[in-house]
C-alpha positions as CSV (number, residue, x, y, z in Angstrom):
1,M,12.3,13.7,-1.3
2,S,14.6,12.0,1.0
3,R,18.3,12.7,1.3
4,P,20.7,9.9,0.6
5,I,21.5,7.7,3.6
6,K,24.7,5.7,3.9
7,R,23.9,1.9,3.7
8,S,26.3,-1.0,4.3
9,L,26.8,-3.9,1.8
10,T,29.2,-6.8,1.5
11,L,30.7,-7.3,-1.9
12,R,32.9,-10.4,-2.4
13,G,33.6,-10.5,1.3
14,H,34.5,-6.8,1.7
15,R,32.3,-4.3,3.5
16,T,31.4,-1.2,1.6
17,S,28.8,1.5,1.8
18,V,26.6,3.3,-0.7
19,S,24.5,6.5,-0.2
20,L,21.0,6.0,-1.6
21,E,17.7,7.7,-1.1
22,D,15.0,5.7,0.7
23,D,13.0,5.2,-2.5
24,F,15.9,3.8,-4.4
25,W,17.0,1.6,-1.5
26,R,13.4,0.1,-1.1
27,A,13.2,-0.4,-4.9
28,F,16.6,-2.1,-4.9
29,R,15.5,-4.4,-2.0
30,D,12.3,-5.2,-3.8
31,I,14.2,-6.2,-7.0
32,A,16.4,-8.5,-5.0
33,D,13.4,-10.0,-3.3
34,E,11.6,-10.4,-6.6
35,K,14.7,-12.2,-8.1
36,N,14.9,-14.2,-4.9
37,I,18.6,-13.3,-4.4
38,P,20.3,-11.6,-1.4
39,I,20.7,-7.9,-1.8
40,N,24.5,-8.3,-1.5
41,A,24.5,-10.7,-4.4
42,L,22.6,-8.2,-6.6
43,A,24.9,-5.4,-5.6
44,A,27.9,-7.6,-6.5
45,Q,26.3,-8.3,-10.0
46,I,25.8,-4.5,-10.5
47,D,29.3,-3.8,-9.3
48,A,30.8,-6.3,-11.7
49,D,28.8,-4.9,-14.6
50,R,29.2,-1.2,-14.0
51,D,31.3,1.2,-15.9
52,L,34.3,2.0,-13.6
53,E,33.6,5.7,-14.3
54,A,30.4,5.5,-12.3
55,G,30.2,4.9,-8.6
56,L,28.4,2.0,-7.1
57,A,25.5,4.1,-5.8
58,T,25.0,5.6,-9.3
59,A,25.2,2.2,-10.9
60,I,22.5,0.9,-8.5
61,R,20.2,3.9,-9.3
62,L,20.6,3.3,-13.0
63,Y,20.0,-0.4,-12.6
64,V,16.7,0.3,-10.6
65,L,15.6,2.8,-13.2
66,A,16.3,0.4,-16.1
67,Y,14.7,-2.5,-14.3
68,F,11.4,-0.6,-13.9
69,R,11.5,1.0,-17.3
70,T,11.9,-2.5,-18.9
71,R,9.1,-3.8,-16.8
72,A,6.8,-0.9,-17.7
73,S,7.5,-1.3,-21.4
74,S,6.7,-5.0,-21.3
75,N,3.3,-4.3,-19.7
76,P,1.7,-1.7,-21.9
C-alpha cells in the first residue's frame, strides 16, 4: 500500500491539491482518459457534486470506487 501523495489540480481556475494514494490517482486518471476529458474537468465535476461534508480527496476516492463497482456489475 502506498501513502497518500499530495497532487495538484486546477478547479475553475484555482489551484488546489488533494492527497491520494498512487492506485487511486492512477484509477482517477484512467477514468478521465476513458471519458476523454481532462483530469481537472473530472475533478471539477466531482467537486460540484460532492457533499460539502466530504473533502475533495474523499469524494474522488468514492467516485473511483463507484465507477468501478458500476462497471463490474454491468459486466457479470
